[in-house]
C-alpha positions as CSV (number, residue, x, y, z in Angstrom):
1,X,-9.0,5.4,-0.4
2,X,-10.8,3.6,-3.1
3,X,-13.8,6.0,-3.0
4,X,-11.5,9.0,-3.2
5,X,-9.4,7.6,-6.0
6,X,-12.4,6.7,-8.0
7,X,-13.9,10.0,-7.3
8,X,-10.9,11.9,-8.5
9,X,-11.1,10.2,-11.9
10,X,-13.9,12.6,-12.8
11,X,-11.6,15.6,-12.4
12,X,-8.8,17.0,-14.4
13,X,-4.9,17.1,-13.8
14,X,-5.1,20.2,-11.7
15,X,-7.7,18.9,-9.2
16,X,-6.0,15.5,-9.1
17,X,-2.5,17.0,-8.4
18,X,-3.8,19.3,-5.6
19,X,-5.8,16.5,-3.9
20,X,-2.9,14.1,-4.1
21,X,-0.4,16.7,-2.6
22,X,-2.9,17.2,0.4
23,X,-3.1,13.3,0.8
24,X,0.6,12.9,0.8
25,X,1.2,15.2,3.7
26,X,0.6,12.1,6.0
27,X,0.0,9.2,3.8
28,X,3.6,7.8,3.9
29,X,3.4,8.0,7.8
30,X,0.2,6.2,7.9
31,X,1.6,3.4,5.7
32,X,4.7,3.1,7.9
33,X,2.9,2.9,11.2
34,X,0.6,0.2,9.9
35,X,2.6,-2.0,7.5
36,X,5.9,-2.2,9.5
37,X,4.2,-3.4,12.7
38,X,2.1,-5.9,10.8
39,X,5.3,-7.4,9.1
40,X,7.1,-7.6,12.5
41,X,4.1,-9.2,14.2
42,X,3.7,-11.7,11.3
43,X,7.4,-12.6,11.5
44,X,7.0,-13.3,15.3
45,X,4.0,-15.4,14.6
46,X,5.9,-17.3,11.9
47,X,8.7,-18.0,14.3
48,X,6.3,-19.3,16.9
49,X,3.9,-21.2,14.9
50,X,5.8,-22.2,11.7
51,X,2.4,-22.8,10.1
52,X,2.0,-22.5,6.4
53,X,-0.8,-19.9,6.4
54,X,1.4,-17.5,8.6
55,X,4.4,-18.1,6.2
56,X,2.2,-17.3,3.2
57,X,0.9,-14.2,5.0
58,X,4.4,-13.1,5.5
59,X,5.3,-13.6,2.0
60,X,2.2,-11.5,0.9
61,X,3.0,-8.7,3.4
62,X,6.6,-8.6,2.1
63,X,5.2,-8.3,-1.4
64,X,3.1,-5.4,-0.3
65,X,6.2,-3.8,1.2
66,X,8.2,-4.4,-1.9
67,X,5.5,-3.0,-4.2
68,X,5.3,0.0,-1.9
69,X,9.1,0.7,-2.1
70,X,9.3,0.1,-5.9
71,X,6.1,1.8,-7.2
72,X,4.0,3.7,-4.8
73,X,6.6,5.6,-2.8
74,X,8.6,6.8,-5.8
75,X,5.4,8.1,-7.3
76,X,4.3,9.7,-4.1
77,X,7.7,11.5,-4.0
78,X,7.4,12.6,-7.6
79,X,3.8,13.9,-7.1
80,X,4.9,16.1,-4.1
81,X,7.0,18.1,-6.6
82,X,4.3,18.4,-9.2
83,X,2.9,21.9,-10.0
84,X,-0.8,22.2,-9.5
85,X,-1.0,24.7,-12.3
86,X,1.2,22.7,-14.7
87,X,1.0,18.9,-13.9
88,X,3.1,16.6,-16.1
89,X,1.5,15.6,-19.4
90,X,1.5,11.8,-18.3
91,X,-0.2,12.5,-15.0
92,X,-3.1,10.2,-15.9
93,X,-0.7,7.2,-16.6
94,X,1.1,7.9,-13.4
95,X,-2.1,8.0,-11.5
96,X,-3.2,4.8,-13.1
97,X,0.1,3.0,-12.3
98,X,-0.2,4.2,-8.6
99,X,-3.8,3.0,-8.4
100,X,-3.0,-0.4,-9.9
101,X,-0.2,-0.9,-7.5
102,X,-2.4,0.2,-4.7
103,X,-5.0,-2.3,-5.7
104,X,-2.5,-5.1,-5.7
105,X,-1.2,-4.1,-2.3
106,X,-4.7,-4.0,-0.9
107,X,-5.6,-7.3,-2.2
108,X,-2.4,-8.8,-0.9
109,X,-2.8,-7.3,2.5
110,X,-6.5,-8.5,2.8
111,X,-5.3,-11.9,1.8
112,X,-2.5,-11.9,4.3
113,X,-4.7,-10.9,7.2
114,X,-7.3,-13.5,6.0
115,X,-4.5,-16.1,6.3
116,X,-3.7,-15.0,9.7
117,X,-7.1,-15.4,11.2
118,X,-7.1,-18.5,13.3
119,X,-3.3,-19.1,13.2
120,X,-2.3,-20.1,16.8
121,X,0.5,-18.2,18.4
122,X,2.5,-21.4,18.9
123,X,2.8,-24.9,17.5
124,X,0.7,-27.6,19.1
125,X,3.2,-30.3,17.9
């Protein structure tokens, strides 16, 4: 996604809008089938292990979920209605807001999975 988003920065509003609309055909589905199971699995791990890294990972994943709901999904929804021939005047600002939120989500998700590496499934105490 990063490579595509960076590549799109070289193009105008018309190209950006058309590519985003193609991406959005399945992007929300992909996010749902990866993020929700990750959160559910992490909740189960927290309940079994009660270890700080698992709890911190859950907090990060819940942050990813919240950011997705508050920033990315509304932008995705709005962009599906944009006209390729006449994108909104603030299209670059919207693009930048989406990309910053996506970067924050990606960093948080990588951090969460890094924390989860090596957390045992049950407490040894």
